[in-house]
Structure formats: structure tokens, C-alpha cells
C-alpha positions as CSV (number, residue, x, y, z in Angstrom):
1,M,19.3,45.8,-23.4
2,P,20.0,42.0,-23.1
3,T,22.6,40.6,-25.6
4,K,22.2,37.4,-27.4
5,L,24.4,35.6,-24.9
6,H,22.4,37.0,-21.9
7,I,19.2,35.6,-23.5
8,A,20.7,32.1,-24.3
9,L,22.0,32.0,-20.6
10,L,18.5,32.9,-19.4
11,H,16.9,30.2,-21.5
12,R,19.5,27.5,-20.4
13,C,18.8,28.5,-16.9
14,N,15.2,28.3,-17.4
15,A,15.4,24.8,-18.9
16,C,17.8,23.6,-16.1
17,F,15.2,24.9,-13.7
18,I,12.3,23.4,-15.5
19,L,14.2,20.0,-15.8
20,R,15.0,19.9,-11.8
21,L,11.4,20.9,-11.2
22,K,10.1,18.1,-13.2
23,A,12.6,15.6,-11.7
24,H,11.1,16.9,-8.1
25,I,7.4,16.3,-9.4
26,L,8.5,12.9,-10.6
27,I,10.0,11.9,-7.2
28,I,6.8,13.4,-5.3
29,E,4.7,11.3,-7.5
30,R,6.7,8.0,-6.9
31,S,6.9,8.7,-3.4
32,R,3.0,8.9,-3.4
33,K,2.5,5.9,-5.2
34,L,4.9,4.0,-3.1
35,S,3.0,5.3,0.0
36,L,-0.3,4.1,-1.5
37,L,1.3,0.8,-2.2
38,R,2.6,0.5,1.4
39,K,-1.0,1.3,2.7
40,L,-2.5,-1.3,0.4
41,Q,-0.1,-3.9,1.4
42,C,-0.9,-3.1,5.1
43,S,-4.4,-3.2,4.5
44,F,-4.2,-6.5,2.8
45,F,-2.1,-8.0,5.5
46,F,-4.5,-6.9,8.3
47,D,-7.6,-7.9,6.6
48,R,-5.9,-11.4,5.9
49,A,-4.9,-11.4,9.5
50,E,-8.5,-10.7,10.5
51,L,-9.9,-13.3,8.1
52,H,-7.5,-15.9,9.7
53,D,-8.6,-15.1,13.3
54,K,-12.1,-15.4,12.3
55,F,-11.7,-18.7,10.5
56,L,-9.7,-19.9,13.5
57,T,-12.7,-18.8,15.8
58,H,-15.2,-20.6,13.8
59,F,-13.1,-23.7,13.4
60,S,-12.5,-24.1,17.1
61,H,-16.3,-23.5,17.7
62,L,-17.0,-26.2,14.8
63,E,-14.7,-28.6,16.9
64,E,-16.7,-28.0,20.1
65,V,-20.0,-28.8,18.3
66,I,-18.5,-32.1,16.7
67,E,-17.3,-33.1,20.2
68,Q,-20.6,-32.4,21.7
69,L,-22.4,-34.6,18.8
70,V,-19.9,-37.3,19.2
71,G,-20.3,-37.3,23.0
72,L,-24.3,-37.4,22.6
73,A,-23.9,-40.3,19.8
74,G,-21.8,-42.3,22.2
75,S,-24.5,-42.0,25.0
76,V,-27.2,-43.3,23.1
């Protein structure tokens, strides 16, 4: 038959175990949130880089068209 001391120690061990388990769960959740944040940041960076490349492509095409129009206007 367990004594009051045994029961108190058992409760204390269970409480410590539960606290450690909660701490591990918080660490895992924080890690997942950071991982998601990093993925979003990388996604934003690549989207931004892709948009920048598209802008430069369209801008250079616009420059070529303007040069052609200036050339046509000069020959008239």
C-alpha cells in the first residue's frame, strides 16, 4: 500500500513530467512557426526577385521600342 509520501512523490514526478512535456511542445511549436516564417520570407524574396527580373525585361523592351520610334521620327 503506497504511503502519503509515495503518492506525493508520484504526483510531483507526474507534474514535472507534464511541465517538461509542455516545454517540449512549446519548443516544437516555436520551431514550426519559425520554419513557416522562414519559408514565407524565402517565398517573398524569390517573388520579389522574379518581379524585379520581369520589370527589367519589360523596361529594356520599352527602351528598344522608344529607340525604334526615335529612329523612325529622325528619318522622316
